[in-house]
N, C-alpha and C positions, 0 to 999 in steps of 0.2 A: 093392745091389739085391736080393741074395738075402735079406737081413734083412727088407726091405720086403715081399717076396713071402711069406715065412714068416709075418710078422705078419698080412698080409691074409688068409691061409688060416684064421687063428684068429678072424676077425671074427664078432661076433654082430650081431643086429638093431640093438642100441644103437650099436655101432661104425659101422655103415652110416648110421644116423641122424646120428651126429656128423659123418661125412664130408659128408653132405648139408647139414647146418647150416653147417659151416665153409666149404664151397665156395660154397653158395648165397649166404650173407650176405657172404662174402668178395668175390665178384664184384660183388654189389650195392654193397658198400662202396667198391670201386674206381671204380664209376660215380658214386657220390655224392661221392667225393673230387674228381672233375672239377667237379661243381657247386659244391663247397665253395670251390675256388680261383677259379672264375668269380665267386663272390660275395664274394671276399676284399676287405676294406675297409682303408683306410689306418690304421695303428696310431699311437696317440698315446702316446709313452713316459711313464712315471711322472715327475711333477715332483719326485721326491725328489732330494736332493743327492748328489754322489759319495760323501760320507762315509756317508750312510744306505745307499747301494747297497753299499758295501764291507762295512758291518756286516751287512746282510742276506745277502750272498754268503758271508761268512766264517762267520756263525752257522749258515746252512743246511748248509754242509759240515761244520762242527763237530758239529752235532746229529746228523746222519745217520751221519757217518763215525767219530765218536768217542764221543759221549755214549750213543747207543743201544747199540752193542756193548759198551762198557765197563760200563754199568749191568747189562746182561744177564750178562756174564761175572762181575761181582762178586757178583751174586745167586746164580748157579749155584755159585760157589766157596763161598759161605756154606752152601749146602745139602749140599755134598759132604763126606763123612767117609770114614774108612777102612772103615767097615762098610756104608755106603750110598751108592750113586750115584744122582743125580737121574734120574727117569724122563723119557721124551720129553715127556710132558705138562707136567712141571715146567719143562723147558727152554723149552717154548713159552710157558708162563705168565711166566717170567722175561723172555722176549723181548717179550711184550705189555707188561709193566711198563716195559721199556726204551723201547719205542715211545711209551708214554704220557708218560714223563719227558722224552724228547726233544721231543715235541709240546708239552708244558707249557712247556718252556724257550723254544721259538720263539714261542708265543703270549704268554708273559710279556714277552718283549722287544718284541713288537708293541704291547702295552699301554703300554710305556714309550717306544718309538721307532716310532711307527706306520708311517712310510714304509719301514721295514726289511722288512715283510711286506705284500705287495700282494694284496688280495682281489678287487678290482673289475675289470670288463672295461675294455679300453683300445683296442678296434678296432671302432668309434670309442668314445671316452669319452662315455658318456651323462651329461649334466648332472644327471639325477635320481639317478644312481648314482655320482657323483663322490667321495662320502665313502668313505674306505678302511676299511671294516669288513665283517664277514660279512653284515650285512643288505644291503649294496650288491650282493653277489653272489647273494643269495637268489633273484632271478628266474631265474637260470640253473639252479637246482636243480629242473629241469622234466623229467618222464619222457620227453617227446617229444624235447627237446634231447639228453638223455643217451643215448636210444636211437639218435638220428641219429649222434652222435659215436661211439658204441660200434660201430655197423655199419661206419663208416669205419675204426676201429681194427682190426676183424676183417679188413677188406680189406688193410690194411697188413701185418697179421700173416701172412695167406695169401701175399702177394707176397714178404715177407721169408723165409718158410719155404721157398718154392719156390726162390728164388735161392740160399739157403744149401745146400739139397740138391744143386743143380747145381754150386755151387762146391766142395762137399765131394767129390762124385763125381769131378769133374775133378782136384782136388788129390790124391785117393787114387790115381787112375789115373796121374797124373804121377809121384807118389812111387814107384809100383810100377815105373816105367820110367826111374828114374835121377834124379828130382828130389831134391835133398839134404835137403829138409825134409818130415818125415812129416805127414800131415793130422792135425789135432787130433781127439780122440775126439768122435764125433757122439752125445753122451749128453745126456739131459734134465737140467734143473736139479735140484739136490739136493732142493728142496722138492717137485718133481714126483714123485720117487721116494718121498718121505715120504708124500705123499697116497695113492699107490698101495698103500703097505704098511699104512697105518693103517685099522683096521676102521671101517666106517660106523656112526655112533651111539655110538662109544666116547668117553670123556672126552678122549682125545688128539685125536680128530677134532673135537670141539667146540672145543677150544683152537686147533686149526689153523684152523678156520673163522673164529674171532674174529681171530686174528693176520693171516691172509691177506686176509680180506674187509673188515675194519674197521681194525685197527691199522696195517697196512702202507700202504693207500691214503691214510689221513689224514696219517700222518707223512711219507711220501714226497712227497705233493703239496704239503704246506706247505713242505717243505724245497726241492724241486726247482722247482716251478712258482710257489710263493709267495715264495721268497726268492732262490734261486740264479739262476733265469732273469731275474726283474726286475732283480736286481743287475747281471748281465752285460749286459742290454739297455741299462741306464742308462750303463754304463761303456764300451760298444762302439757308440756311435752312428755314423752316422745310421740304418743298417738294423738290423732286429731279427734278421736271418737268421744272422749269426755266433753270437749268443746262443742261438738255437734249436738250431743244430747242436751247439754245445759242450754245452748242457744234455742233448741227446739222447745224445751220446757218453758223458757222465758217467753218465747213468741206465743205459745199456746196460752199461757197464764194471763198475759196482758189483754187478751181478747175476752176474758170474763164470760165464758160460755161452757157449761158442762157438755152440752150436746155436740159442740164443735171441738172439744178439747183434743180428742184422739186424732181426727183429721188434721187439725192445725199442728199437732205435734209432729206428725209425719211430714206435713208440708214444710214446717220450719227446719226439720233435720235434713230433708232432702235438698232444700235450696242451698244449704251449706255445701253439699257435695257438688251441686250445679256451679256454685261460685268457684270452687276449687278447680273444676274441670274447664269451665268456659269463661269465667269472669263475672264481675258484678252486674254488668249491663244485661246479661242473659237472665239473671235473677229478677231484675226489674221487669224485663219483658215477659217472663213467665208469670210473675205475680200480677202484672197488669192484665194480661190475657185471661188469667183465671178469674180475677175479680170482674172483668167486663162480661165474660160469658156467663158467670154466675148471676150477675145482675140482669142480664138479658133473659135468661131462663126464668128468673123470678117473676119477670113481667109477663112472659109468654105462657108460662106453665106454673102458676102460683101454688097449685095443690101438690104437684110432684116435687118441685124444687125446694119447697120449704119443709119437707118431711124431716 
C-alpha cells in the first residue's frame, strides 16, 4: 500500500490520463462483456480429424515453446564473442527472427495440412466463410469489431489486476502473521521494465515496437488461438469451455509473471471466444492493438501504467 501511495504522489498529467483511460474503458468493457455473453451463439467445432487436431496442438506448442526460443538463442550465440556482447536491440532482432521462423513453420504446415490451423469463425459457422484460409477470416479484420473486443479485454484486465492486488495484499498480510509461504514479488513483466528503460525513438525502441506489436501477436495468436485451442476443442468435446480454460492457462503461464497472471488468463480465454465468433485475424488485431496501446502508455505514463 505504501508503494502505491508513493507512486501516486509522483503522478503526472499523463499518468492520470492513463488511469482515466484504464478505469473508464475497463468499466465499459465489463458492461460490454455482459452483452457479449448475452449474444453468445452455439459453437460449431472444426470438422478436422483427431489426427489433424493432435498435429495442430503439438505443432503450436512446439513452435512457441521450442522453435522460437531456440532460434533466438542460436542466433544470439552466433553474435556473441569474447570481445563483443550483443546489444539489446540485437537480442530483440534475433527474437523477431525467431518469431518469424516459428510463424513460417506453422503457416507452412497449414499449407500442407489445412485443418491443423484454423482461421475461420465457428460460432456459428458462416457457409460463406467455411473455407479454412485467411480470406475466410478477413471480414473480422474490422476496426469496429477489434475495438469492441479490445474494450472487453481492457475490462478483463482491470478486473484481473484489481483481484490480483487484493490477493497479493491478503497473502502478504497472512505471511507477515505466520502463513508459511511468502507472497510472490508483485513485479511487472520483464518486457515492461525493458520498455520503461529504453529511450523513445531509439533503434532498440523501434525493434521493441516491432517485436511486441507485430511479431508477438501474429506468432502467439497463430499458435494459441489458431492451433492449440482448435486442437484442444476438437479433442475435448462436446463443450469448448475446457479448451478455452486450458488455452488461457497455458497463455498466462508462458508469460512468467505473477502480477499479470490473472489479466493474461482472462485475455487468453476471451480471445478464444473472439476467434470462434470473428476468426483468427480479429484475434491478431486485438492482440496487436492491446500490446501497442500498452507500450504507448508505458512511455507516456510510466508511473500509472506499470502499477
